[in-house]
N, C-alpha and C positions, 0 to 999 in steps of 0.2 A: 442537479436532477430534482426534478419536480415530484416528488412521492412520499408519502407518510413513512415509507419502509424501506432503506437499503441496505442490502446483504453483501457484505464484503468479503473475499476470500482472497488471501496475500498468502503467495508460496515462492519457496527459493531452496536454497541448501542452508541447512544449519550455520549460523554465523554470520549471515546477511542481514540480520537484524530484522526478521521476518515480526518476532514476537513484538520487539518495539514499536514498530511501524504498526502495528494492529491494537497496541494498548494506546500510542499516541491517538489515533483514530477516535478510538472509545473516550479518551480525555477532551478531547475537541467536542465531542457528543456531548458529554455530560457539562461541559462548560457554554455548550449551546442550550441546554436546559432539555435534551432529547432523553429518552430511554435508551440504554445501550447494553449490549453484551459485548464479552470479549473472549474466544475460548482459545487459547494458545493450544499447540500440540508438542508434547514433549515425548523424549524418547531417542531412540538411535537417530532423529534426526541432526541433533547436536555433534553428531560427529561426522555431518556431512551428507547424510540421505535428505530427502526431501521434507523440508520445514514448513507448516501452515499453522495459518491462523484464522480463525473467523471472529469478524465483526460485524454487528448489527448494530444499526441507528433507527430508533422511530420516534413518532409523535405519540405513539400508543404502547401500551406495556406489550413486552416481548415473552411470549409464552416458551419458547423453545430457542436456546442458543446454537443449534445444529442448520448449518446451511448446504442445501444440497443443488441448489441453482442459484448461483450470485448473481447479482446486477453487476459487480465490478470484480475483475481478477486481474490481481497484479502478480505475472509471471517473472522470477527473477532470473531463472533458468531456463535451459533446454528441457530438463526431465519434468520440470513442473508445468510447463506449456502441455506437454503431450498429455499429462496425468490430468488435469484439470479444464482445458480448453472446451471440450463438449460439456462440460458441466455449465457454462455460462450461456444465462437467459437471452432468448432473441432479443434485439437491441439495447444489448449489456455494453459495458466497456471494457476492451481488453489492455492493459498498459504490460508493455514489454521491454525488456530489458536487452537491446539490442546488441550491445558488449558481448552479450552471454548466450542471447538467441540467435541462430542463421536463418533459421526455417520461418515462413512466414506463415499467417494464420489463413486457412482455406475457407473460413468461414466468409459469407456474403452478409449476414443477418446482424453484426456487431460492429461495433466502432472499434478502430484500432489506434492505440498511441504507442509508437515503436521510438523510443528515444535511447543512446549509447550510456545507459547508466550509469556503468563502471568508470567509463573512459572519462566522465564530466565529473565525478566524484574524484578520480585519483589526480585529476587536474587541478582540484580545488584543494586538494592536500591528504585525501584519504578514501581509498576504496569501501571502507566501512561506511561512508555516507550514500551510498548508492541508493540505500532505502528512500532517503529522503530525497534524493533526485525522483525518483518513483512518486513519492509521496506529492510532492508539487506538479508533476505531471498529472496525476489523477485528480487533484484539486483545481486545475485550471479545466482541464476536460468534464469533471463531472457536475463542478458547482456546487460540491458538498456543503463546504465551509468557506467562509472567507480565510485568507491565508494566516491575515491577524490573529485570528483564533487559533489556529495550529501553532504559530510561532509560540502564543504565551504559553500554551498547552506544553509545548517544549522545553519552554524556557522554566516553567514549575518542576518538570520532570529531570532536566538537568542543570538546573539554576547555579548550583555552587561549581558545577565543571564550565566555567566561564567560556575557556575556548574549544571545549566540544560543541556546547550550544553554539557558538557563532558559524563553527565549520558546517554543522547541521543546518541551522538558520540559510548560511548563504546556498546549500546543496537544495533545499528545498524551494528558495526564489530561482535557483539556476534551472530547476525541473520545472517550473511553473513556466518560465521563458521559453524554454525548448519545445514544448508541448504545443 
């Protein structure tokens, strides 16, 4: 995406790695010498409710971390799609986890990438890496960052846990391929 500011809303169930995904995008933004904000939502969400995180990445200073109309929405489950789809800006990007979302977007003014993230992650060894499959799809479709920058940020975050890093790295690469 060729813009000086990108607003990303990430949503799913508590435990789907939404917070990690948002933080990883912010880290990649920092590594790219951008201004970033990352605002996680904590609370009852950790018990299975709809969890969300907002990440802004900009060439300029960011005055407010709140996102009301995102450029990109990652919906990891059906309730998240229902709750946030209409907030997505026209010409925005919707990234859907087809494994857990059976409905299709009714919007004609957005781009949609729908892949079975949970199923792909399961085949790689852990459904917990579905968020990284989503990240790979987001990177390919948005051109937000080169994959290498995100993989480096992922390694910084998970470095001592080499097996977890390698699983998540493969998940990002697989999501990138499938998008």
